Structures are given as structure tokens and as C-alpha cells.
Backbone bond lengths (Angstrom), bond angles and torsions (degrees), N, CA, C in turn:
res aa  C-N    CA-C-N  psi(-1)  N-CA   C-N-CA  omega(-1)  CA-C   N-CA-C  phi
1 M - - - 1.452 - - 1.526 110.22 -
2 D 1.330 116.88 -35.83 1.459 119.36 177.88 1.531 110.92 -60.16
3 G 1.320 115.90 -40.45 1.462 120.18 178.95 1.519 112.24 -64.06
4 L 1.342 116.73 -41.26 1.464 119.77 178.49 1.527 110.96 -65.76
5 R 1.341 116.52 -41.58 1.471 119.74 177.63 1.525 110.48 -62.30
6 A 1.320 116.69 -43.37 1.464 120.16 -179.69 1.525 110.93 -65.07
7 F 1.340 117.06 -41.39 1.462 119.78 177.19 1.525 109.94 -61.80
8 G 1.335 117.02 -43.76 1.468 120.82 178.02 1.522 111.99 -60.21
9 A 1.325 116.24 -41.14 1.466 119.87 178.28 1.528 110.43 -65.33
10 N 1.319 117.10 -41.03 1.466 120.23 177.58 1.527 110.92 -64.57
11 Y 1.326 116.90 -40.40 1.465 120.02 178.35 1.531 110.23 -63.00
12 T 1.324 116.95 -42.01 1.463 121.17 177.65 1.528 110.47 -61.23
13 E 1.321 116.87 -42.89 1.465 120.61 178.25 1.519 111.08 -65.58
14 F 1.318 117.18 -38.22 1.459 121.15 177.56 1.527 109.85 -61.28
15 T 1.326 117.04 -44.14 1.466 121.51 179.04 1.530 110.42 -65.45
16 R 1.339 116.99 -38.31 1.468 119.89 177.79 1.529 110.34 -61.82
17 R 1.323 116.58 -41.79 1.464 119.95 179.18 1.526 111.69 -68.39
18 F 1.322 117.78 -33.23 1.468 121.75 173.58 1.526 108.90 -60.86
19 A 1.324 116.52 -42.59 1.463 121.23 178.12 1.525 110.79 -60.47
20 V 1.321 116.64 -48.48 1.467 120.77 179.98 1.528 109.57 -60.26
21 W 1.311 116.53 -45.17 1.463 122.39 -178.30 1.527 111.73 -59.27
22 L 1.352 116.34 -37.68 1.465 120.64 179.86 1.529 112.97 -90.46
23 G 1.332 116.61 -9.92 1.461 119.68 -176.60 1.514 112.51 75.01
24 L 1.325 116.58 34.58 1.459 122.68 -178.75 1.517 110.66 -112.98
25 H 1.324 114.62 162.52 1.464 121.00 168.82 1.528 107.25 -68.99
26 A 1.320 117.55 149.87 1.468 121.62 -176.95 1.529 112.02 -57.98
27 T 1.327 117.85 -39.22 1.467 120.56 179.92 1.524 110.62 -65.77
28 D 1.334 117.10 -39.74 1.462 120.56 178.19 1.525 110.89 -63.95
29 A 1.329 116.75 -41.80 1.464 120.41 178.93 1.528 110.86 -66.90
30 A 1.326 117.40 -39.07 1.471 120.23 177.69 1.521 110.09 -62.72
31 A 1.327 116.94 -41.24 1.468 120.60 178.06 1.524 110.61 -64.81
32 L 1.321 116.85 -43.72 1.460 120.61 178.48 1.531 110.42 -61.41
33 A 1.326 117.03 -41.41 1.467 120.32 177.64 1.529 110.58 -62.12
34 E 1.330 117.57 -39.56 1.474 120.69 177.78 1.528 110.81 -64.08
35 I 1.322 117.35 -41.08 1.467 121.99 179.16 1.522 109.80 -63.87
36 L 1.324 117.03 -46.46 1.467 121.67 178.98 1.532 111.24 -61.92
37 Y 1.332 116.46 -44.40 1.465 120.78 -179.05 1.533 110.73 -63.35
38 A 1.322 116.55 -44.44 1.466 119.97 179.75 1.528 110.96 -62.81
39 E 1.313 116.37 -40.61 1.469 119.91 176.70 1.526 110.74 -61.86
40 D 1.323 116.47 -44.88 1.465 120.47 179.86 1.526 111.55 -59.93
41 K 1.333 116.91 -33.62 1.467 121.19 178.51 1.523 112.17 -80.06
42 G 1.332 117.76 -8.32 1.459 121.44 -178.84 1.517 113.37 82.73
43 T 1.343 116.65 16.81 1.462 121.09 179.78 1.530 109.98 -130.64
44 P 1.342 116.88 72.16 1.459 119.42 -176.96 1.526 111.79 -56.96
45 L 1.321 114.94 152.14 1.461 121.97 -175.33 1.523 112.55 -89.26
46 S 1.317 114.29 152.58 1.460 121.70 165.74 1.524 106.44 -93.69
47 P 1.327 118.68 163.50 1.465 119.56 175.31 1.532 112.65 -56.67
48 A 1.323 117.94 -38.42 1.475 120.23 179.96 1.521 111.08 -64.34
49 R 1.318 117.20 -42.74 1.472 120.60 179.62 1.527 110.29 -67.26
50 L 1.340 117.31 -38.49 1.456 120.01 176.21 1.526 110.40 -61.77
51 A 1.326 116.67 -42.55 1.468 120.24 178.89 1.523 110.76 -56.72
52 E 1.334 117.11 -41.20 1.466 120.64 176.86 1.524 110.92 -64.25
53 R 1.330 116.88 -43.36 1.463 121.56 -175.85 1.523 112.57 -65.43
54 V 1.353 117.20 -32.66 1.469 119.76 -177.17 1.528 112.21 -110.00
55 S 1.321 116.52 8.31 1.467 123.02 175.38 1.527 113.22 55.97
56 L 1.328 115.10 53.59 1.463 120.67 176.42 1.520 109.69 -124.10
57 S 1.327 116.12 156.52 1.457 121.05 173.53 1.529 108.66 -69.71
58 S 1.324 116.48 166.07 1.463 118.55 179.86 1.524 110.79 -65.21
59 G 1.324 117.79 -36.10 1.462 120.46 178.21 1.516 112.32 -65.67
60 A 1.333 116.77 -43.50 1.461 120.58 178.33 1.529 110.82 -66.29
61 T 1.328 116.46 -35.39 1.463 120.10 177.76 1.516 110.83 -66.69
62 T 1.334 116.96 -40.17 1.466 120.39 177.11 1.523 110.57 -60.73
63 A 1.335 117.49 -44.75 1.469 120.82 178.17 1.526 110.58 -62.17
64 L 1.325 117.06 -43.03 1.460 121.91 178.18 1.530 110.41 -60.16
65 L 1.332 116.70 -47.32 1.470 120.31 -179.84 1.519 111.31 -64.60
66 N 1.322 117.58 -36.36 1.466 120.23 175.85 1.524 110.67 -60.29
67 R 1.339 116.93 -42.73 1.471 120.63 178.59 1.532 110.91 -64.28
68 L 1.346 116.50 -46.07 1.465 119.99 -179.05 1.526 111.56 -65.19
69 E 1.325 116.45 -37.40 1.461 120.60 178.81 1.533 110.06 -68.17
70 K 1.321 116.72 -44.34 1.468 121.40 179.31 1.532 111.07 -61.61
71 A 1.346 116.64 -36.19 1.468 121.62 178.54 1.528 112.17 -75.28
72 G 1.334 117.26 -8.19 1.453 120.62 179.56 1.516 114.30 82.92
73 H 1.332 117.49 20.29 1.453 120.96 -177.85 1.526 113.93 -97.09
74 V 1.323 116.72 -24.59 1.468 121.49 -174.21 1.526 109.89 -133.54
75 V 1.329 114.62 146.51 1.460 122.28 175.15 1.521 107.32 -124.90
76 R 1.328 116.26 133.22 1.468 121.02 174.43 1.522 107.56 -97.23
77 T 1.335 115.76 127.97 1.464 120.64 -178.83 1.523 109.57 -124.42
78 R 1.310 115.05 164.10 1.460 122.06 175.82 1.525 106.75 -122.35
79 E 1.335 114.81 93.16 1.463 121.97 -172.70 1.518 113.35 -102.65
80 Q 1.304 117.37 -13.78 1.460 122.06 -175.83 1.532 110.23 -85.02
81 A 1.325 115.24 161.29 1.459 119.65 173.55 1.532 109.41 -60.29
82 D 1.322 115.57 -37.45 1.461 121.54 174.63 1.526 106.87 -80.84
83 R 1.323 117.57 102.62 1.464 122.75 -173.79 1.527 113.15 -67.00
84 R 1.329 117.64 -7.07 1.465 119.83 176.82 1.518 111.59 -77.88
85 V 1.331 117.15 -19.03 1.470 121.91 -177.93 1.528 109.52 -80.60
86 V 1.313 116.06 121.98 1.463 122.23 179.53 1.526 108.96 -99.01
87 T 1.332 115.40 135.92 1.458 122.29 176.21 1.524 107.76 -113.19
88 L 1.311 116.13 136.58 1.464 121.61 -179.45 1.521 109.40 -96.62
89 R 1.316 115.54 130.83 1.462 122.26 178.95 1.524 108.56 -130.56
90 S 1.330 115.79 147.36 1.458 119.11 171.84 1.519 107.94 -73.97
91 S 1.318 116.12 150.10 1.461 119.97 179.17 1.524 109.66 -76.52
92 P 1.313 117.37 156.05 1.466 119.88 177.01 1.534 112.42 -59.57
93 E 1.327 117.49 -26.62 1.462 121.12 -179.10 1.524 112.53 -74.71
94 I 1.327 117.75 -32.46 1.469 119.75 -175.70 1.527 112.47 -84.24
95 R 1.301 117.83 -27.34 1.473 121.11 -176.86 1.536 112.27 -54.25
96 P 1.353 120.01 -50.31 1.470 118.64 179.84 1.531 113.09 -62.92
97 R 1.314 117.20 -33.71 1.466 120.04 178.53 1.525 110.13 -68.86
98 A 1.327 116.63 -39.73 1.466 120.30 178.01 1.528 110.34 -64.80
99 V 1.323 116.63 -41.59 1.472 120.26 178.13 1.527 109.75 -63.05
100 E 1.329 117.23 -40.34 1.460 120.98 178.33 1.529 110.84 -61.83
101 F 1.324 116.07 -44.44 1.462 119.60 -177.42 1.527 112.01 -72.97
102 F 1.328 116.56 -48.79 1.465 120.57 -173.84 1.524 113.83 -86.89
103 G 1.324 118.55 -8.71 1.461 121.58 -178.88 1.523 113.37 -55.25
104 P 1.343 118.45 -52.56 1.469 118.99 178.94 1.529 112.61 -62.01
105 Y 1.320 117.19 -36.93 1.469 122.56 177.60 1.530 109.58 -60.65
106 S 1.327 115.12 -50.10 1.461 120.26 -179.07 1.529 111.30 -63.09
107 A 1.318 117.06 -43.26 1.464 120.56 -179.54 1.528 111.18 -62.80
108 R 1.321 116.45 -43.13 1.475 119.92 -178.26 1.527 110.32 -65.62
109 L 1.330 117.20 -44.57 1.468 119.25 -179.89 1.523 111.26 -67.18
110 T 1.326 117.30 -36.23 1.464 120.72 177.07 1.524 110.57 -62.09
111 E 1.337 117.01 -40.08 1.467 120.72 176.72 1.527 111.22 -60.67
112 V 1.312 116.56 -43.54 1.467 120.77 -178.96 1.528 110.07 -64.84
113 V 1.328 117.01 -47.61 1.461 121.10 -178.53 1.529 110.34 -62.12
114 A 1.322 117.46 -38.73 1.466 121.18 -177.17 1.528 112.80 -63.89
115 R 1.322 117.30 -20.22 1.469 120.33 179.85 1.522 113.10 -80.49
116 H 1.321 118.12 -2.78 1.459 121.03 -174.14 1.523 111.89 -115.65
117 D 1.321 114.87 149.31 1.454 123.19 -179.88 1.539 110.30 -63.48
118 P 1.327 117.95 130.83 1.468 120.73 -178.70 1.534 113.70 -55.74
119 E 1.336 117.46 -37.23 1.469 119.40 179.93 1.534 110.62 -65.85
120 R 1.307 117.08 -41.81 1.476 120.06 177.62 1.521 110.75 -65.01
121 L 1.325 116.49 -36.74 1.471 119.41 177.74 1.531 110.69 -64.93
122 R 1.335 116.96 -39.80 1.475 119.83 177.01 1.527 110.35 -62.78
123 E 1.323 116.59 -41.17 1.472 119.95 177.30 1.533 110.33 -62.29
124 F 1.317 116.11 -42.81 1.455 120.04 179.79 1.531 111.00 -65.84
125 E 1.330 116.65 -40.03 1.468 119.93 175.89 1.522 110.54 -60.00
126 G 1.325 116.28 -41.22 1.462 120.17 177.12 1.519 111.63 -61.76
127 F 1.322 116.20 -42.65 1.464 121.45 176.96 1.528 110.60 -60.96
128 L 1.327 116.63 -46.13 1.473 120.14 178.75 1.532 110.89 -62.71
129 D 1.338 117.02 -38.91 1.469 120.49 176.64 1.528 110.54 -60.29
130 E 1.338 116.57 -42.79 1.464 120.15 178.57 1.526 111.41 -63.35
131 L 1.322 116.99 -42.40 1.474 120.02 177.64 1.527 110.53 -62.60
132 R 1.330 116.62 -45.23 1.468 121.01 179.46 1.528 110.57 -61.18
133 D 1.315 116.93 -44.45 1.463 120.46 -179.77 1.526 111.56 -64.45
134 A 1.336 116.63 -41.07 1.466 120.16 178.99 1.525 110.55 -63.32
135 M 1.324 116.54 -43.87 1.463 119.73 179.41 1.529 110.45 -67.41
136 G 1.329 116.91 -41.27 1.468 120.48 178.27 1.517 111.80 -60.48
137 A 1.334 116.46 -41.74 1.464 120.24 178.75 1.524 110.90 -64.83
138 L 1.313 117.00 -42.11 1.465 119.94 177.08 1.526 110.90 -59.53
139 L 1.318 116.09 -47.09 1.466 119.60 -178.65 1.523 111.22 -63.43
140 A 1.327 116.94 -42.29 1.460 120.60 -177.19 1.523 113.21 -75.77
141 D 1.336 116.96 -40.83 1.461 120.41 -170.33 1.519 114.91 -96.47
142 E 1.301 117.51 -32.21 1.458 118.48 -170.47 1.519 114.48 -117.47
143 Y 1.323 117.79 -25.14 1.458 119.32 -175.55 1.531 112.94 -102.98
144 G 1.315 117.91 -19.03 1.461 120.33 177.86 1.510 111.46 47.60
145 E 1.306 115.92 -127.84 1.462 121.32 179.24 1.520 112.34 -97.70
146 G 1.320 117.21 10.28 1.460 119.98 -178.55 1.507 110.50 -149.27
147 G 1.319 115.96 -134.64 1.458 121.52 -177.49 1.509 111.96 -91.29
148 P 1.336 116.61 -168.98 1.466 121.33 -179.44 1.532 111.04 -56.42
149 G 1.318 114.99 143.93 1.465 120.13 178.07 1.511 114.13 82.30
150 R 1.352 117.67 3.52 1.457 119.96 -178.34 1.505 111.19 -109.29
151 G 1.337 115.98 10.65 1.462 120.46 179.94 1.499 110.86 -103.08
152 G 1.332 114.66 -151.90 1.450 121.14 -175.59 1.521 114.48 -73.60
153 R 1.325 118.08 -17.47 1.468 120.26 -177.17 1.530 108.05 -118.66
154 E 1.299 115.76 79.64 1.461 121.09 -178.52 1.520 110.54 -55.02
155 G 1.324 115.95 133.38 1.451 121.48 174.93 1.509 114.88 76.07
156 A 1.353 116.98 4.23 1.461 120.04 -178.64 1.495 111.52 -71.85
């Protein structure tokens, strides 16, 4: 658990430095990183999904997206048959800068992953999925908007 906490802290610091490098607020840079990551996975985000990923209200997410769009970092598109659905895309101008910044990070992590047996990595991914699910359930069911007992299962 100490290793996971330390990795999380390093990831947070990496995102903070991305923000400084781009001249953005840390929350804006974290949102931009989420948009870029989702695009790379082939599953672009909607504003609602981004709000969940960065833990902001829909109003705060709209303000954040307005700032990112005004800065030329994000484009909102309507790609679905339902034209009310907005898809978030990185702008063509920000993609090369993101590759420049995250390239060494990606290369270093790829080197580390390549040194490990694929079956062990799948087992570890499963373990991480279980940890994520356990934490997600705690947040959703027991912690609500505050501490223990303030979620959906009072007194649990």
C-alpha cells in the first residue's frame, strides 16, 4: 500500500508539473490529462464523465472546459446520433505538447512494464481492479459526501 500511495503522490506531482509547464491551474491540467488519456484509449469523455473523473460539479466542469477551450486546448464536438451528447477532444495544437511532456514518462513506464511477465501483470491488474472497486464501493456506499455513515448505508 505504501508503494501505491507513493506512486499516486508522484503521479499527482507529475500532473502539477504539467500544469506549471502549460501555465494552467492544477485542476485544469488534471482534466486535460484525463481527456488526453481517454482519447488515447479510444473512449473520449463527455463533460459528465470528466466531472466524475476530476470530482467537480457540472457547473465547475463547465467553467473548467470554457477555460480549456478558450486556451485552445480542448474542442467540444457532437459526434453521436443524439446531437445533445458532447464529446471532449484535445485540440490539434495541444497534442504535440502533451506528447513532448508525457513522452519520457510513457517511455520509462513502458520499460518497467516490459521487464515483467505478462501473466503476472494481468494478475496485478486484477488486484488493482479489486482495490479500485473496494475503494469505489466505500466512497459510494459508506462515505457519501463526508465520512463513514454519511453514505447510502447509514451505520454500516
